[in-house]
C-alpha atoms as one frame of an Amber mdcrd trajectory, in Angstrom:
protein
   0.563  -0.244  -0.068   1.052   3.285  -1.072  -0.592   5.551   1.713  -2.193
   5.395   4.705  -6.195   6.130   3.574  -6.987   6.596   6.974  -4.067   7.717
   9.822  -7.044   6.626  12.574  -6.327   3.943  11.808  -2.854   3.177  11.968
  -3.452   5.319  15.466  -5.095   2.608  16.519  -2.396  -0.248  15.729  -0.004
   1.318  16.755  -2.465   2.059  20.772  -2.980  -1.334  21.008   0.863  -3.099
  20.044   1.697  -0.457  22.763  -0.709  -1.628  25.214   0.329  -5.129  24.558
  -3.787  -6.757  23.007  -3.057  -9.601  21.198  -4.980  -8.564  17.390  -6.860
 -11.719  17.082  -7.987 -10.797  21.078  -8.524  -7.259  19.972 -11.451  -8.931
  16.830 -13.104 -11.265  19.028 -13.563  -8.792  21.521 -14.951  -6.084  19.258
 -17.279  -8.639  17.616 -14.701  -8.268  13.886 -12.878 -11.215  11.132  -9.231
 -10.100  12.144  -8.440  -9.687   8.743 -11.153  -6.822   8.931  -9.024  -5.555
  12.135  -6.392  -6.031  10.017  -7.000  -3.654   6.802  -8.223  -1.002   9.721
  -4.993  -0.755  11.888  -3.344  -0.511   8.360  -4.982   2.582   7.259  -7.450
   0.616   4.463 -10.641   1.338   6.196 -11.780   3.685   8.084 -12.969   2.673
  11.698 -15.203   4.976  12.043 -18.235   3.227   9.338 -17.439  -0.138  12.540
 -20.506  -1.211  14.311 -21.161   0.780  16.468 -19.772  -2.327  19.753 -16.865
  -1.835  18.185 -16.340   1.300  17.610 -17.599   2.290  21.974 -14.835  -1.846
  22.244 -12.118  -0.146  20.788 -12.611   3.562  22.159 -13.069   1.587  25.897
 -10.119  -1.130  25.481  -7.294   1.367  23.052  -8.465   4.599  26.112  -8.633
   6.918  22.335 -10.821   7.836  19.529 -11.932   6.837  16.448 -10.843  10.175
  14.574
């Protein structure tokens, strides 16, 4: 990928790794497929378009916003 389309997703991935949370665990907690979470963290998917539960879990778990 040449450019990051959604930098907010990249921020989420960095925060998850900083906190030591496995991708599979966070995906399960947020009711997301691990591949979707990986794409989100790569900046390929807009985190604001996730379903409400996923946005809430990601925001709360990572203590951040999805902007």
